[in-house]
C-alpha positions as CSV (number, residue, x, y, z in Angstrom):
1,M,-79.3,209.9,-75.2
2,R,-81.5,209.4,-78.3
3,Q,-82.2,212.2,-80.8
4,R,-85.5,214.0,-80.6
5,V,-87.2,214.2,-84.0
6,V,-89.3,217.2,-85.2
7,I,-91.3,218.1,-88.3
8,T,-90.3,221.2,-90.1
9,G,-92.1,221.0,-93.4
10,M,-95.3,219.5,-94.9
11,G,-96.8,219.1,-98.3
12,W,-99.5,217.1,-100.1
13,V,-101.2,216.4,-103.3
14,T,-104.8,215.2,-102.7
15,P,-108.2,214.8,-104.4
16,M,-109.2,218.1,-102.6
17,G,-106.2,220.1,-103.8
18,D,-102.5,220.5,-103.4
19,D,-101.8,223.3,-101.0
20,I,-101.8,222.8,-97.3
21,E,-104.1,225.7,-96.2
22,G,-106.6,225.4,-99.1
23,V,-107.2,221.7,-98.5
24,W,-107.3,222.1,-94.7
25,K,-110.0,224.8,-95.2
26,R,-112.0,222.5,-97.4
27,M,-111.7,219.6,-94.9
28,L,-112.9,221.7,-92.0
29,A,-115.9,222.7,-94.1
30,G,-116.7,219.0,-94.7
31,E,-116.3,219.2,-98.5
32,C,-115.8,216.1,-100.7
33,G,-113.2,215.3,-103.3
34,I,-115.0,212.2,-104.8
35,G,-116.3,212.2,-108.4
36,R,-116.8,210.1,-111.5
37,T,-113.7,208.3,-112.6
38,T,-112.1,210.0,-115.6
39,I,-108.6,208.5,-115.7
40,F,-110.0,205.5,-117.5
41,E,-113.3,204.4,-118.9
42,A,-115.0,202.9,-115.8
43,D,-118.7,202.7,-117.0
44,T,-118.7,198.9,-117.1
45,F,-117.1,198.5,-113.6
46,P,-119.0,197.8,-110.4
47,T,-117.5,201.0,-109.0
48,Q,-117.5,203.9,-111.4
49,F,-116.2,206.7,-109.1
50,S,-113.1,207.5,-107.2
51,A,-111.2,210.4,-105.6
52,E,-108.9,211.6,-108.3
53,V,-106.2,214.3,-108.3
54,R,-107.5,216.6,-110.9
55,N,-105.8,219.4,-112.8
56,F,-102.4,218.5,-111.5
57,D,-99.4,220.2,-113.1
58,L,-95.9,219.3,-111.7
59,A,-94.3,222.2,-113.4
60,R,-96.5,224.6,-111.5
61,I,-95.0,223.4,-108.2
62,L,-91.6,222.2,-109.2
63,G,-90.8,224.8,-111.8
64,A,-88.2,224.3,-114.6
65,S,-86.7,221.2,-112.9
66,A,-90.0,219.3,-113.6
67,D,-88.6,218.5,-117.0
68,K,-86.0,216.2,-115.5
69,H,-88.9,214.1,-114.2
70,R,-91.2,214.2,-117.3
71,D,-91.1,210.4,-117.7
72,A,-91.8,209.8,-114.0
73,S,-95.0,207.8,-113.1
74,R,-98.1,209.6,-111.9
75,N,-97.4,208.7,-108.3
76,A,-93.7,209.8,-108.5
77,K,-94.8,213.2,-109.7
78,F,-97.3,213.5,-106.8
79,A,-94.4,212.7,-104.4
80,L,-92.1,215.3,-106.0
81,A,-94.8,218.0,-105.8
82,A,-95.6,217.2,-102.2
83,A,-91.9,217.0,-101.2
84,K,-91.2,220.4,-102.9
85,Q,-93.9,222.0,-100.7
86,A,-92.5,220.4,-97.6
87,W,-88.9,221.3,-98.5
88,D,-89.7,224.9,-99.1
89,Q,-91.7,225.2,-95.9
90,S,-88.8,223.8,-93.9
91,G,-86.4,226.5,-95.1
92,L,-83.8,223.9,-96.1
93,A,-83.8,225.1,-99.7
94,N,-81.9,228.2,-98.4
95,W,-79.6,226.2,-96.1
96,T,-76.4,226.2,-98.1
97,T,-74.3,224.2,-95.7
98,L,-76.5,221.1,-95.8
99,N,-74.5,218.0,-96.4
100,P,-76.2,215.7,-98.9
101,A,-75.0,212.6,-97.1
102,D,-77.0,213.8,-94.0
103,V,-80.2,213.8,-96.0
104,G,-82.2,210.6,-96.6
105,V,-85.5,209.5,-98.1
106,Y,-87.9,207.0,-96.6
107,L,-91.1,206.6,-98.7
108,G,-94.2,204.5,-98.4
109,G,-94.6,204.3,-102.2
110,G,-96.9,202.1,-104.2
111,E,-96.2,200.7,-107.7
112,G,-96.6,203.0,-110.6
113,P,-99.7,202.8,-112.8
114,V,-99.6,199.9,-115.2
115,D,-99.4,200.6,-119.0
116,F,-102.7,198.7,-119.2
117,L,-103.9,199.3,-122.7
118,N,-100.6,198.2,-124.4
119,F,-100.2,195.3,-122.0
120,A,-103.8,194.2,-122.7
121,A,-103.2,194.5,-126.5
122,A,-100.2,192.2,-126.2
123,A,-102.1,189.7,-124.0
124,V,-105.1,189.6,-126.4
125,K,-102.8,188.9,-129.4
126,G,-101.0,186.2,-127.4
127,W,-104.2,184.5,-126.4
128,Q,-105.7,184.7,-129.9
129,S,-102.6,183.2,-131.4
130,G,-102.5,180.5,-128.8
131,Q,-106.2,179.6,-129.5
132,A,-105.5,179.5,-133.2
133,R,-102.6,177.0,-132.6
134,G,-104.8,174.8,-130.4
135,L,-103.1,175.8,-127.2
136,D,-105.0,176.3,-123.9
137,A,-102.5,179.0,-123.1
138,L,-101.1,182.3,-124.2
139,D,-98.6,182.2,-127.1
140,G,-95.6,183.8,-125.6
141,A,-94.0,184.6,-128.9
142,A,-97.0,186.5,-130.2
143,W,-97.3,188.3,-126.9
144,G,-93.7,189.3,-127.1
145,E,-94.0,190.5,-130.7
146,V,-96.7,193.1,-129.7
147,A,-95.1,193.9,-126.4
148,M,-91.7,194.7,-128.0
149,K,-93.4,197.2,-130.3
150,Q,-95.8,198.8,-128.0
151,L,-94.5,198.7,-124.4
152,D,-92.2,201.5,-123.4
153,G,-89.1,200.5,-121.4
154,T,-89.1,203.7,-119.3
155,C,-92.7,203.3,-118.4
156,E,-92.1,199.7,-117.4
157,M,-89.2,200.8,-115.1
158,E,-91.3,203.5,-113.6
159,Q,-93.8,201.0,-112.3
160,D,-91.3,199.7,-109.7
161,P,-92.2,201.0,-106.2
162,N,-88.7,202.3,-105.5
163,M,-88.6,204.7,-108.4
164,A,-90.5,207.5,-106.6
165,S,-87.9,207.6,-103.8
166,S,-85.2,207.7,-106.5
167,H,-86.7,210.7,-108.1
168,L,-86.9,212.4,-104.7
169,A,-83.2,211.7,-104.1
170,V,-82.2,213.2,-107.4
171,C,-84.5,216.3,-107.0
172,F,-83.4,217.1,-103.4
173,K,-79.8,215.8,-103.6
174,A,-80.5,213.4,-100.8
175,A,-77.5,211.1,-100.8
176,G,-78.2,209.5,-97.4
177,P,-80.3,206.5,-96.5
178,N,-82.9,205.7,-99.1
179,A,-85.7,203.2,-98.7
180,N,-89.2,202.4,-99.8
181,T,-91.8,200.3,-98.0
182,L,-95.0,199.0,-99.5
183,T,-97.1,197.6,-96.6
184,A,-100.3,198.5,-98.3
185,C,-102.5,201.1,-96.5
186,A,-100.0,201.3,-93.6
187,A,-97.0,202.2,-95.8
188,S,-96.5,205.9,-95.3
189,T,-97.2,205.7,-91.6
190,Q,-94.5,203.0,-91.3
191,A,-92.2,205.0,-93.5
192,I,-92.4,208.1,-91.2
193,G,-91.9,205.9,-88.2
194,E,-88.8,204.2,-89.7
195,A,-87.4,207.5,-90.9
196,T,-87.8,208.8,-87.4
197,A,-85.8,205.8,-86.1
198,I,-83.0,206.6,-88.7
199,I,-82.6,210.1,-87.3
200,R,-82.8,208.9,-83.7
201,R,-79.9,206.5,-84.2
202,G,-77.8,209.2,-85.9
203,D,-77.7,207.9,-89.4
204,A,-79.2,211.1,-90.9
205,E,-80.0,214.6,-89.8
206,V,-82.8,215.2,-92.2
207,M,-85.3,212.7,-93.8
208,L,-87.9,213.3,-96.5
209,S,-90.7,210.9,-95.6
210,G,-94.3,210.2,-96.5
211,G,-96.1,208.3,-99.1
212,T,-97.5,208.3,-102.6
213,H,-99.8,206.1,-104.6
214,S,-102.2,205.9,-107.6
215,M,-104.2,202.8,-108.2
216,I,-107.0,204.3,-110.1
217,H,-106.5,202.1,-113.2
218,P,-108.4,199.0,-114.5
219,L,-106.2,196.5,-112.6
220,G,-106.3,198.4,-109.3
221,V,-110.1,198.9,-109.4
222,T,-110.7,195.3,-110.6
223,G,-108.7,193.9,-107.7
224,F,-110.5,195.9,-105.0
225,N,-113.9,195.1,-106.6
226,R,-113.0,191.4,-106.5
227,L,-112.2,191.7,-102.9
228,T,-115.6,193.4,-102.4
229,A,-113.7,196.2,-100.6
230,L,-115.0,199.2,-102.6
231,S,-118.3,201.0,-102.3
232,N,-120.7,200.5,-105.2
233,R,-122.9,203.6,-104.7
234,N,-122.6,204.8,-108.2
235,D,-125.9,206.8,-107.9
236,D,-124.7,208.6,-104.7
237,F,-121.0,208.7,-104.9
238,T,-120.4,212.0,-103.1
239,T,-121.7,210.3,-99.9
240,A,-120.3,206.8,-100.7
241,S,-117.4,207.0,-98.1
242,R,-119.2,206.5,-94.8
243,P,-116.7,205.5,-92.1
244,F,-118.3,204.2,-88.9
245,D,-121.8,204.6,-90.4
246,R,-124.2,201.6,-90.2
247,T,-124.9,201.9,-94.0
248,R,-121.2,201.8,-95.0
249,D,-120.5,199.4,-97.9
250,G,-116.8,199.8,-98.6
251,F,-114.1,202.4,-99.2
252,V,-113.6,204.9,-102.1
253,L,-110.3,204.5,-103.9
254,G,-108.2,207.7,-104.0
255,E,-104.8,208.8,-105.0
256,G,-102.2,211.4,-104.0
257,A,-99.1,212.0,-101.9
258,G,-98.2,213.4,-98.5
259,M,-94.6,214.3,-97.6
260,I,-93.0,215.8,-94.4
261,V,-89.5,216.9,-93.6
262,L,-88.2,215.3,-90.4
263,E,-85.1,216.7,-88.6
264,S,-83.1,216.0,-85.5
265,L,-84.0,218.7,-83.0
266,E,-80.4,219.7,-82.7
267,H,-80.1,220.2,-86.5
268,A,-83.4,222.1,-86.7
269,Q,-82.5,224.4,-83.9
270,A,-79.0,225.1,-85.1
271,R,-80.3,226.5,-88.4
272,G,-83.2,228.3,-86.8
273,G,-85.9,226.1,-88.5
274,K,-89.5,226.5,-87.5
275,I,-90.7,223.4,-85.7
276,L,-94.3,222.4,-86.5
277,A,-94.6,219.4,-84.2
278,E,-92.5,216.6,-82.6
279,V,-92.8,212.9,-83.4
280,V,-92.8,211.1,-80.1
281,G,-94.2,207.7,-80.5
282,Y,-94.2,204.9,-83.1
283,G,-95.6,201.4,-83.0
284,S,-95.5,198.7,-85.8
285,T,-96.9,195.2,-85.5
286,A,-98.4,192.4,-87.6
287,D,-101.6,190.5,-86.9
288,A,-100.0,187.2,-88.1
289,F,-103.5,186.2,-88.8
290,R,-104.9,186.5,-92.4
291,V,-103.8,188.5,-95.4
292,T,-107.0,190.6,-95.7
293,D,-108.9,190.4,-92.4
294,I,-108.0,192.1,-89.2
295,H,-107.9,189.8,-86.2
296,E,-111.4,190.0,-84.7
297,E,-110.1,191.0,-81.3
298,G,-107.9,193.8,-82.7
299,R,-104.7,192.1,-81.6
300,G,-102.4,194.0,-84.0
301,P,-103.9,197.5,-83.7
302,V,-103.9,197.2,-79.9
303,A,-100.3,196.2,-79.9
304,S,-99.2,199.0,-82.3
305,M,-101.0,201.7,-80.3
306,T,-99.6,200.3,-77.0
307,M,-96.1,200.3,-78.5
308,A,-96.5,203.9,-79.6
309,F,-97.6,205.0,-76.2
310,K,-94.6,203.3,-74.6
311,E,-92.1,205.0,-76.8
312,A,-93.8,208.4,-76.3
313,D,-94.0,207.8,-72.5
314,M,-97.6,209.0,-72.7
315,T,-101.0,207.8,-71.7
316,P,-104.4,207.9,-73.5
317,G,-105.4,210.9,-71.4
318,D,-102.7,212.9,-73.2
319,I,-104.3,212.5,-76.6
320,G,-106.6,215.2,-77.8
321,Y,-107.4,213.7,-81.2
322,I,-107.3,210.3,-83.0
323,S,-107.0,210.2,-86.8
324,A,-108.6,206.9,-87.5
325,H,-107.8,204.5,-90.3
326,G,-111.5,204.6,-90.8
327,T,-111.9,203.1,-94.2
328,G,-115.7,202.6,-94.3
329,T,-115.5,198.9,-94.5
330,S,-117.6,196.9,-92.1
331,E,-114.8,195.0,-90.5
332,N,-112.2,197.8,-90.2
333,D,-114.4,200.3,-88.5
334,K,-115.8,197.8,-86.0
335,I,-112.5,196.4,-85.1
336,E,-110.7,199.7,-84.9
337,T,-113.4,200.9,-82.6
338,L,-112.9,197.8,-80.4
339,S,-109.1,198.3,-80.4
340,I,-109.4,202.0,-79.4
341,K,-111.7,201.0,-76.5
342,K,-109.2,198.3,-75.3
343,V,-106.2,200.8,-75.4
344,F,-107.9,204.0,-74.2
345,G,-110.2,202.4,-71.7
346,E,-112.3,205.0,-69.9
347,K,-110.9,207.7,-72.0
348,A,-112.2,206.2,-75.3
349,P,-115.7,207.7,-75.2
350,S,-114.4,211.3,-74.6
351,T,-111.5,211.3,-77.2
352,P,-112.5,212.9,-80.5
353,I,-111.9,210.6,-83.5
354,S,-112.4,211.2,-87.2
355,S,-111.7,209.8,-90.6
356,I,-110.7,212.2,-93.4
357,K,-111.2,209.3,-95.8
358,S,-114.9,210.3,-95.7
359,M,-113.9,213.4,-97.7
360,M,-110.9,212.4,-99.9
361,G,-111.2,208.6,-100.2
362,H,-108.5,206.2,-99.3
363,L,-105.1,207.2,-100.7
364,I,-103.7,203.7,-100.0
365,A,-99.9,203.9,-99.4
366,A,-100.2,207.8,-99.2
367,A,-103.1,207.7,-96.7
368,G,-101.1,207.7,-93.4
369,A,-98.8,210.6,-94.4
370,V,-101.8,212.8,-95.4
371,E,-103.4,211.9,-92.1
372,I,-100.4,212.7,-90.0
373,I,-100.3,216.2,-91.7
374,T,-103.9,216.5,-90.6
375,C,-102.9,215.7,-87.0
376,V,-100.2,218.5,-87.1
377,L,-102.8,221.0,-88.4
378,A,-105.2,219.9,-85.7
379,I,-102.6,220.6,-83.1
380,R,-101.7,223.9,-84.6
381,D,-105.3,225.2,-84.8
382,N,-107.0,223.3,-82.0
383,I,-109.7,222.1,-84.3
384,V,-110.4,218.6,-85.7
385,P,-111.9,217.7,-89.0
386,P,-115.2,215.9,-89.2
387,T,-116.3,212.5,-90.4
388,I,-118.8,213.4,-93.0
389,N,-121.7,211.2,-94.1
390,L,-122.0,209.7,-90.6
391,N,-125.8,209.9,-90.3
392,T,-126.8,206.5,-89.2
393,P,-125.2,205.3,-85.9
394,D,-123.8,201.8,-85.8
395,P,-124.1,200.1,-82.4
396,N,-120.7,198.5,-83.0
397,C,-119.2,201.9,-83.6
398,D,-120.2,203.9,-80.6
399,L,-117.4,206.4,-80.0
400,D,-117.1,210.1,-80.7
401,Y,-116.3,210.3,-84.5
402,V,-116.9,214.1,-84.8
403,P,-119.8,213.5,-87.1
404,L,-120.6,216.0,-90.0
405,K,-119.0,219.2,-88.6
406,A,-115.5,220.2,-87.5
407,R,-115.0,220.8,-83.8
408,K,-112.9,223.2,-81.7
409,V,-111.0,221.2,-79.2
410,N,-107.7,221.5,-77.3
411,V,-105.2,219.2,-79.1
412,N,-101.7,219.1,-77.6
413,A,-101.1,215.6,-79.0
414,A,-102.6,213.4,-81.6
415,L,-102.5,209.7,-82.5
416,S,-102.8,208.4,-86.1
417,N,-103.6,204.8,-87.0
418,S,-103.0,203.0,-90.3
419,F,-103.8,199.3,-90.9
420,G,-102.9,197.5,-94.1
421,F,-103.8,194.3,-96.0
422,G,-101.6,191.6,-94.8
423,G,-102.2,192.5,-91.2
424,Q,-99.8,195.4,-91.0
425,N,-100.5,197.9,-88.2
426,D,-98.7,201.2,-87.6
427,T,-99.4,204.0,-85.2
428,L,-97.7,207.4,-84.8
429,I,-98.1,210.0,-82.0
430,V,-97.2,213.6,-82.6
431,R,-97.4,216.5,-80.2
432,T,-96.8,220.2,-79.7
433,F,-93.1,220.8,-79.5
434,E,-91.9,221.8,-76.0
């Protein structure tokens, strides 16, 4: 008999704040965490705004032990802060008989921010030297001379996507399975699904899982601008994220982290842990189509939702809320709508759906984890957050997206979708613990 897996702790660091109840209150009020970009000088970029985490202080959350992680990348610090909140809520901090080998980490973590200015200085020097020598290429020796003087080895190491999960292992003495997945926007949903599978098969009793990412830097913004994926509403940035709206023109880049504590039901009950929800279904598929476009018939999303329903032994009629991927790009919103119709059938029009990306932007690898926390809160309070900025109906997006205002609704179970570049599709189903 496979292990049941439950959630006993949650934490996040978001553009709207870093405490569960405060951010939840702001979401239900339909507030917005988007503003002018301040992390770097963005005035010459096509997109000059983002959803930044502001006034963040790791020591405020982690205490004296934050000094051990002073050289960690921005995204690793987000993960540490979110995980500390989740760990404390779970009560495991006071569980003295916990075996470190029974505790693992599965993170959907992105690469750390690039040391852009020093890297660029070395590149300019190398290019100038190459031009002076009559080369149509960068002079590697000149590049290396500047790089050796200005690039920091620790900073370079911290760019690796696995480093955040390593910091988590050190901080929480998690000596069990440790992994990181970077399947773009689906990463943390996949991480939670795979962490659940590790507990189900008995390889760990406790897993810290979720995601973290920060791509608000010149290379990250340039890449998404070149893909024409970002909104360019520089004169109206607080309403720029418009999932499912006919006037949508791209997503808003955000940053942050979301972490949850997963436990086997037996372990949680044995120590008297408070159970917040149960993870009952997980689906993971690939479109096998194109690296940036979703299959026009929703092949991958349909398969991931169907797989999650099969594992959960549930039907669409059991779902009280769908947390949509809902990026605000033309293709995603249209095809996600089509996919939900195909899977939910006659239940699709009456199932509440919303996208919190309308309020806090797209947290990339961290998005799915933050959204699954939103699902747990919706189940707890029987209220679902709104999709703000949805003022102009799109005939291709004709489902119930809970426009503009939060809504009281009975939610015993919720489904969360995450779809990533490369055609990765992941779905989780959580429900009230019975």
